[in-house]
N, C-alpha and C positions, 0 to 999 in steps of 0.2 A: 490379817496382819498387814500393816501399812507398808507400802513399797517406797523406797527412797533410792533413786538412781545413783549409782556410785557410792551408796551407803552414806551420802551426805547427811550430816546431822545425827546419824545413828551412833549411839554409845555402844561400842563393841567390846569394852573391857575397862578395867580399872588400872591406874598406874600412879606411882609415887615419884616418877622420874622427872616429868616436866609438865608445865601448863603453857598452852599456846593460845594466843588471841584473846585473853581476858581483857575486858574493856576495849576490845577491837584492835589492840596494839601489842600488848606485852608478851614477853617470852621469859619464863623462869625455869631454871634447872634446880630441882629439889628445893624450891623456895627462893633461890638466889636470882636476882635480876641478871640475865645473860649479858645484857649490854654493859652493865657495871662490871661484870667479871672480866670483860676485855680490858678494862682500865686498871684492874687490881691484881689479876692473876694470869697465869699462862695456860696454854692448852693442856699441858700435863696435869696441872692442878684440877682443871675442869673435867678432864677425862677420869681422874680419880674420884671426883665428886659424883659423876654420873654412874660410875660402876660401883663404887664402895661407899658413897655418902661421906667422903673425906676429902677436904680441899687441899691436902698435902700431897703434891704430885711426885715426891721423891722416889717412892717405890715404882711408880709408872716409868719415871725417867731411867731408873736403874735397869729395869726389865727391858725397856726399849733399846737402850744402848747394847745390852747383851745380845738380844736377838738380831738386831741390825748388823752387829759384828759377825755373828754366826752365819748370816745369809751371805755376807761378803766372801766367806770361805767355803760355802756349800757348793761343791762342784756339780752336784746333780741338779740343783736349782738353776745354776748359771748355764748349764748345758741345755736345760729346757728353755730358758730365755732365748738362746741362740736359734732354737728350732721354731719358735712361735712369734717372736717380736716383729719379724719382717712381714708377716702375713695377717696378723690379727690387730684389731683396734686395742689400744691400751686397756680399755675396760674388760675386754675378753682375756687379755694377758693377766690382769689382776684376778679375774675369776678363776683362771686356770691355776695360777700360782697358789692362791689361797686354798683351792681344792687339793693341790698337790701336797702342800705342807700338811694339811689335814689336822685331825685331832691329835693331841699329844698327851703325855703323862703329867702335864703341869697340873698343879693342885688348885690354886686359887682362881677366882673369877678374874681378878686383875691380871694375873699371870697369863691366863688363856687369851684374854682380850689383847694384851700388849703384843703377844706373838703375832696375831693377825695384823695389828696396827703397824708393826715393823715391816711385815711382808708387803703391805700396800705401799708404804713409804719407799721401800727398797725398789719396787717396780717403777714408781714415778721417778726416782732418782736416776734410774738406769737410762732414762731418755735425756738427761741433762748432758750437754756436750762438755761441760766443765766438771771438775772434781767436786764431789759432795761428801767426801769422807770425813771431814772435820765436823763433829757434832758440838753445837753450842750447849753450854751447861744450863742456860736459862731457857732458850727456845730450841729444845732438843729436836722435837719432831719437825718443826718448820725448817731448821737448819739441815735436816737429813734430805730435804728435797730441793734446797737452794744451793747455788754455788758457794764454795768456801769463802769467796770474796764478797758475799752479800752484805749490804749495809744493815745497821741496827734497825733502821726504819723498814727495810724490806722484810727482815725477820719478824718484826712485830706486826707488820701488816698481814703476813701469811698466818701468823699465830692467831691474830684476831679473827680472820675468816674461818680458820679451823674451829675456833670456839663457837662461832655463829652457826657453823655447819653441824656441830657435834650432836645435836638432839632436837627433835621437833615433833614430839607427840606421835599420834597414830597416822603419820604420812604413809604413802603407798609402800615404800620400801621397808619401813619399819613394820607395817602391818604384815607384809609378806614374810618378814623374818619371824614375826610372832606366830603366824599360821604354821610355818614349818616347825618352829619350836614346840608348838602345841601338840604335835604328833609324837613328841618325845624323841625327835631327831636330835642330832648333835649340833654343837655351836657352828662348826665349819659349814655344814649344809645349810643352816639357817642364814648365815652371813652371805653365802653364795646366792641365796634367794633374794636378799636385799640388793646385792650388786646387780643382778639381772634386772631387777625392777627399776633401780636408779638409772639404768642406761637409757630408758625411754625419754624422748624429748619433752613430754609433758611433766616430767619430774626432774631428775638431775641434769638431763641433757639440755634443759632450757637455757643454761648459761652459754653453751656452745652456740645455740641458735641466735641468742641475743647479740653476742659479739659479732657473729657473722652478718647479722642485719646491719649493725653499726658500721662495719667495715665495707659494706656494699655501697655506701654513699660517698661521693667524692668531696662534698662540702655540705655546709649547713642548709643551703637552699635546695640542694639535691635531696637531702634528707626530708625536708619539709614537704616537697612535692611527692616524693616517693612514699612516705608514710600516709599522706592524705589519699593517695591513689589506692594503697593497700586497704585503707579503711572503707573507701567507697566500694571496693571489690569484696568487702567483708572477710578479708584475710586476717588470720590471727597474728598479733604482734607479740612475740615471745618476750617474757620478762616483766609482764604487767599484771596486776591484780593478784588475788590470792584466795584460796578456798576457805581460809579461816580468818585471816586478818580483814577487817572491814574499813579501817581508817588509814593505816599505813603498816608496812612491814618494818618493825623496829630495827631490823638488821641492816636495812638498806642505807640509812644515813651514815652508819659507821663505815661501811664499805665505800660509799661515795666519797667520804672525806679523805680516805686513804688514796683513792684514785687521784683526787685533786692534789694531794700532797706529793705524790710520787711522779707526777708529770715530768718527763725528762727531756722531751724535745718537741718540735713543732708538730710532728705527726701525732704524738700522744695528746697534745693540746687540742688538735683538730678532732680526734676521735671523741674526746671528752665533750667538746662543744656540740658535736653531732648528737651524742647521747643526751645531753641536756635539752636539745631541741626536740628530740623524740619524746622525752619525758614531758616537756611542756605541752606538746600536741596531744598526748594521751590523757593528760589531766584536763585540758580544755575540751576535747572532743568526746572523751569516753568516761571522764571522771575516774580514771584508773591510776593507781600509784605504782611505782616500780617495786618489784620484789627483790630479794637478795640476789637473784640470778642476773638481773639487768646490769647493775654496776659491778657485780661480782666477776663477770667475764672480762670487763675492762681492767679490773684490778689484777687479775691473774695474767693478763696480757702485759701489764706494766712490770710484773715480776718475771717476765720473759718465758712464761710457759706457752707452749703451743696449744692451739684450740683443742686438740684431741686429748689433752691432759686435764682439761677443766673438770670434767665429771670424775675422773680418777681422784682428783684432789678433794672433791666432795666426799668420795668414799673414805679418804684418809681422815677426814674430820668426823664423818657420820658412823664409822665402824664401832666407836665406843657406845654410841646411842643404840645401835642395833644390838650389840652384845648385852647391854643393860636390859633391854626389852626381852631378849631371849631368856636371860636368867629370871626375870620377873614372871614371864609366861610359864616357864618350867616350874617355878615355885607354886604358881596357881594350879597347874596341872589340869587345865580344862581344854579339851579339843575344840578348836574353832571350826564350826560347821554351820554356816548360815543356810537359810532356805532360799530357794529360787522361785520366781514368779513365772509359771509356765504360760507361754503365749502362743503355743502351737495348736494344731488341730486337736479337738477334744477326743474324738473316737474315729477309728477306721476299721472297716471289716477286713 
């Protein structure tokens, strides 16, 4: 049996949910171009598409508003918040709250998924210093995490990045979700597997590392010399290249355009110029393109999210993708159990 480190290139299952990297660039959700969906539909529509193959997000919106409101009045959940928020990373808080809420008696796949989605958004909103209680009818999920006074551009920008985060084939966290689901475990346990996997810096945590790199430079010249030194020392520059895309990450231009549009002051403009310089150097020196994480971190900064909320927002978008893969894996009902290549001592007396 041929060995492929990290299972690169290995087909580990079948899916009808998305295609990633066709022609080296594209991303499609159930046949629809994900980039075009950011222009024509909201995250709620796309979430419904991914879960139920239906581009009408009205049911998702209704369920989300209901569960988000219930969490506001849930004393047990809010008391748990008080105990853990001060000592845990927000990703750990999300993992704990999702586990605490657990499986419910909800009937439909969309219903079950929306309950988890609302819980994740509620955790993120709890870190916002301003009121987030007013839910927008069009951008419901995005508005649940932004301040009530957020502009239409800010709402749409967050909505777009949630769409682009929603699904991405058999990535590490999705595969972890499917592995757990393949044992006939419940949805909550499987989603928690995805959350734990996404926390790693080589996956969802890359957006945090990318913006920390950008913020570490005082100006464009400092960025140029600093990145060149990192390359000479063979250090990894987070936010560049991709395991599937070979030409470009089609999500990156959408995110980058929002960063440019939302620049609000000289500091934001400087960060963007530093990012562009790093992008330029990586293209010239390594022929690597920015993935969604590189400019994604800057966009979330422009939306006034702290760095430690970047990966939780990734969870807010991706939870529907994980759930769809869970339901698909359960329907297939095949235990995922790959073989290992043994490289230890053959025999010992």
